[in-house]
OpenMM code with the backbone's topology and positions (N, CA, C; nanometers):
from openmm import Vec3, app, unit

residues = "MET ASN LYS GLU VAL THR HIS ARG ILE ALA TYR TYR LEU LYS LYS VAL ALA GLU ARG ILE SER ILE HIS PRO ALA LYS ARG GLN PRO ARG ALA TYR LYS TYR ARG ASN GLN ARG LEU LYS VAL TYR LYS ALA LEU ARG LEU GLN GLN ILE GLU LYS GLU GLY TYR LYS GLN".split()
positions = [
    Vec3(5.4050, -10.4467, -1.8815),
    Vec3(5.3807, -10.3188, -1.9422),
    Vec3(5.2640, -10.2515, -1.8697),
    Vec3(5.2914, -10.1460, -1.8011),
    Vec3(5.1886, -10.0735, -1.7274),
    Vec3(5.1397, -9.9557, -1.8098),
    Vec3(5.0118, -9.9559, -1.8367),
    Vec3(4.9513, -9.8444, -1.9091),
    Vec3(4.8755, -9.7591, -1.8096),
    Vec3(4.8597, -9.6338, -1.8443),
    Vec3(4.7850, -9.5436, -1.7584),
    Vec3(4.6372, -9.5820, -1.7598),
    Vec3(4.5702, -9.5430, -1.6555),
    Vec3(4.4279, -9.5734, -1.6421),
    Vec3(4.3497, -9.5119, -1.7581),
    Vec3(4.3865, -9.3936, -1.8002),
    Vec3(4.3127, -9.3275, -1.9081),
    Vec3(4.3214, -9.4063, -2.0385),
    Vec3(4.4372, -9.4670, -2.0662),
    Vec3(4.4507, -9.5485, -2.1866),
    Vec3(4.3639, -9.6743, -2.1778),
    Vec3(4.3581, -9.7313, -2.0601),
    Vec3(4.2778, -9.8521, -2.0421),
    Vec3(4.1283, -9.8211, -2.0506),
    Vec3(4.0877, -9.7061, -1.9983),
    Vec3(3.9472, -9.6656, -2.0084),
    Vec3(3.9106, -9.6420, -2.1546),
    Vec3(3.9997, -9.5774, -2.2282),
    Vec3(3.9753, -9.5529, -2.3705),
    Vec3(3.9606, -9.6840, -2.4469),
    Vec3(4.0445, -9.7820, -2.4143),
    Vec3(4.0358, -9.9133, -2.4782),
    Vec3(3.9014, -9.9787, -2.4473),
    Vec3(3.8612, -9.9745, -2.3222),
    Vec3(3.7335, -10.0335, -2.2801),
    Vec3(3.6171, -9.9683, -2.3550),
    Vec3(3.6178, -9.8365, -2.3627),
    Vec3(3.5096, -9.7651, -2.4307),
    Vec3(3.5062, -9.7976, -2.5796),
    Vec3(3.6233, -9.8133, -2.6405),
    Vec3(3.6296, -9.8491, -2.7815),
    Vec3(3.5676, -9.9873, -2.8048),
    Vec3(3.5981, -10.0818, -2.7179),
    Vec3(3.5445, -10.2174, -2.7326),
    Vec3(3.3942, -10.2213, -2.7065),
    Vec3(3.3483, -10.1430, -2.6109),
    Vec3(3.2045, -10.1364, -2.5840),
    Vec3(3.1325, -10.0758, -2.7045),
    Vec3(3.1897, -9.9722, -2.7628),
    Vec3(3.1288, -9.9095, -2.8805),
    Vec3(3.1221, -10.0085, -2.9971),
    Vec3(3.2265, -10.0881, -3.0154),
    Vec3(3.2241, -10.1908, -3.1202),
    Vec3(3.1119, -10.2907, -3.0933),
    Vec3(3.0979, -10.3277, -2.9678),
    Vec3(2.9991, -10.4287, -2.9285),
    Vec3(2.8566, -10.3795, -2.9539),
    Vec3(2.8282, -10.2558, -2.9200),
    Vec3(2.6904, -10.2069, -2.9345),
    Vec3(2.6604, -10.1546, -3.0751),
    Vec3(2.7611, -10.1472, -3.1605),
    Vec3(2.7378, -10.0984, -3.2959),
    Vec3(2.6664, -10.2019, -3.3828),
    Vec3(2.6654, -10.3276, -3.3389),
    Vec3(2.5994, -10.4335, -3.4139),
    Vec3(2.4533, -10.4415, -3.3704),
    Vec3(2.3649, -10.4384, -3.4661),
    Vec3(2.2219, -10.4437, -3.4367),
    Vec3(2.1879, -10.5763, -3.3685),
    Vec3(2.1031, -10.5721, -3.2649),
    Vec3(2.0716, -10.6942, -3.1903),
    Vec3(2.0084, -10.8052, -3.2763),
    Vec3(1.9378, -10.7681, -3.3800),
    Vec3(1.8724, -10.8682, -3.4633),
    Vec3(1.9698, -10.9378, -3.5581),
    Vec3(2.0855, -10.8779, -3.5798),
    Vec3(2.1839, -10.9369, -3.6701),
    Vec3(2.2739, -11.0337, -3.5951),
    Vec3(2.3205, -11.1305, -3.6658),
    Vec3(2.4122, -11.2283, -3.6070),
    Vec3(2.5473, -11.1627, -3.5814),
    Vec3(2.6011, -11.1882, -3.4639),
    Vec3(2.7294, -11.1285, -3.4274),
    Vec3(2.8440, -11.2112, -3.4828),
    Vec3(2.9566, -11.1455, -3.5089),
    Vec3(3.0744, -11.2203, -3.5538),
    Vec3(3.1170, -11.3222, -3.4485),
    Vec3(3.1840, -11.4245, -3.4913),
    Vec3(3.2257, -11.5323, -3.4021),
    Vec3(3.3116, -11.4809, -3.2862),
    Vec3(3.3965, -11.3832, -3.3121),
    Vec3(3.4852, -11.3298, -3.2086),
    Vec3(3.4084, -11.2581, -3.0981),
    Vec3(3.2849, -11.2225, -3.1227),
    Vec3(3.2062, -11.1474, -3.0245),
    Vec3(3.1290, -11.2379, -2.9289),
    Vec3(3.1400, -11.3689, -2.9461),
    Vec3(3.0570, -11.4617, -2.8698),
    Vec3(3.0681, -11.4403, -2.7191),
    Vec3(3.1874, -11.4239, -2.6679),
    Vec3(3.2075, -11.4067, -2.5240),
    Vec3(3.2560, -11.2665, -2.4880),
    Vec3(3.2436, -11.1735, -2.5800),
    Vec3(3.2955, -11.0388, -2.5556),
    Vec3(3.2271, -10.9719, -2.4374),
    Vec3(3.0966, -10.9915, -2.4213),
    Vec3(3.0250, -10.9283, -2.3110),
    Vec3(3.0821, -10.9714, -2.1763),
    Vec3(3.1093, -11.1012, -2.1611),
    Vec3(3.1668, -11.1510, -2.0363),
    Vec3(3.3077, -11.0961, -2.0157),
    Vec3(3.3859, -11.0924, -2.1215),
    Vec3(3.5229, -11.0399, -2.1107),
    Vec3(3.5221, -10.8917, -2.0737),
    Vec3(3.4280, -10.8164, -2.1301),
    Vec3(3.4191, -10.6744, -2.0980),
    Vec3(3.3796, -10.6528, -1.9524),
    Vec3(3.2925, -10.7373, -1.8998),
    Vec3(3.2539, -10.7255, -1.7592),
    Vec3(3.3737, -10.7516, -1.6683),
    Vec3(3.4513, -10.8537, -1.6999),
    Vec3(3.5706, -10.8845, -1.6205),
    Vec3(3.6723, -10.7712, -1.6315),
    Vec3(3.6926, -10.7207, -1.7526),
    Vec3(3.7870, -10.6121, -1.7749),
    Vec3(3.7457, -10.4878, -1.6960),
    Vec3(3.6163, -10.4582, -1.6960),
    Vec3(3.5657, -10.3420, -1.6225),
    Vec3(3.5909, -10.3574, -1.4727),
    Vec3(3.5657, -10.4761, -1.4200),
    Vec3(3.5883, -10.5004, -1.2770),
    Vec3(3.7359, -10.4828, -1.2418),
    Vec3(3.8241, -10.5326, -1.3273),
    Vec3(3.9683, -10.5172, -1.3027),
    Vec3(4.0105, -10.3704, -1.3090),
    Vec3(3.9514, -10.2961, -1.4019),
    Vec3(3.9858, -10.1535, -1.4140),
    Vec3(3.9386, -10.0786, -1.2902),
    Vec3(3.8209, -10.1104, -1.2385),
    Vec3(3.7732, -10.0434, -1.1176),
    Vec3(3.8659, -10.0710, -0.9996),
    Vec3(3.9156, -10.1938, -0.9902),
    Vec3(4.0128, -10.2261, -0.8847),
    Vec3(4.1405, -10.1461, -0.9026),
    Vec3(4.1863, -10.1340, -1.0272),
    Vec3(4.3084, -10.0577, -1.0541),
    Vec3(4.2887, -9.9105, -1.0191),
    Vec3(4.1738, -9.8564, -1.0526),
    Vec3(4.1455, -9.7154, -1.0235),
    Vec3(4.1462, -9.6917, -0.8731),
    Vec3(4.0821, -9.7812, -0.7986),
    Vec3(4.0806, -9.7667, -0.6528),
    Vec3(4.2207, -9.7824, -0.5945),
    Vec3(4.2976, -9.8752, -0.6475),
    Vec3(4.4335, -9.9002, -0.5995),
    Vec3(4.5230, -9.7780, -0.6205),
    Vec3(4.5060, -9.7123, -0.7354),
    Vec3(4.5881, -9.5957, -0.7659),
    Vec3(4.5375, -9.4680, -0.6997),
    Vec3(4.4251, -9.4766, -0.6331),
    Vec3(4.3764, -9.3632, -0.5559),
    Vec3(4.2934, -9.2628, -0.6332),
    Vec3(4.2458, -9.3004, -0.7517),
    Vec3(4.1622, -9.2081, -0.8269),
    Vec3(4.0213, -9.2024, -0.7731),
    Vec3(3.9773, -9.3107, -0.7115),
    Vec3(3.8413, -9.3174, -0.6599),
    Vec3(3.8471, -9.3237, -0.5083),
    Vec3(3.7597, -9.2491, -0.4444),
    Vec3(3.7617, -9.2477, -0.2978),
    Vec3(3.6528, -9.3322, -0.2410),
] * unit.nanometer
topology = app.Topology()
chain = topology.addChain("A")
for resn in residues:
    res = topology.addResidue(resn, chain)
    for name in ("N", "CA", "C"):
        topology.addAtom(name, app.Element.getBySymbol(name[0]), res)
């Protein structure tokens, strides 16, 4: 299933917003334990996709 780059960027931004909405002093939910690493990997893959599709020069 190929989604457009804009949909993937929107998904990434939504997940980042969820991640930063939790105050740093509060304990994060269990599902968030490795979210930062997953978001970094996802971002790197999206940048590769953007370059591959010719959006970035």
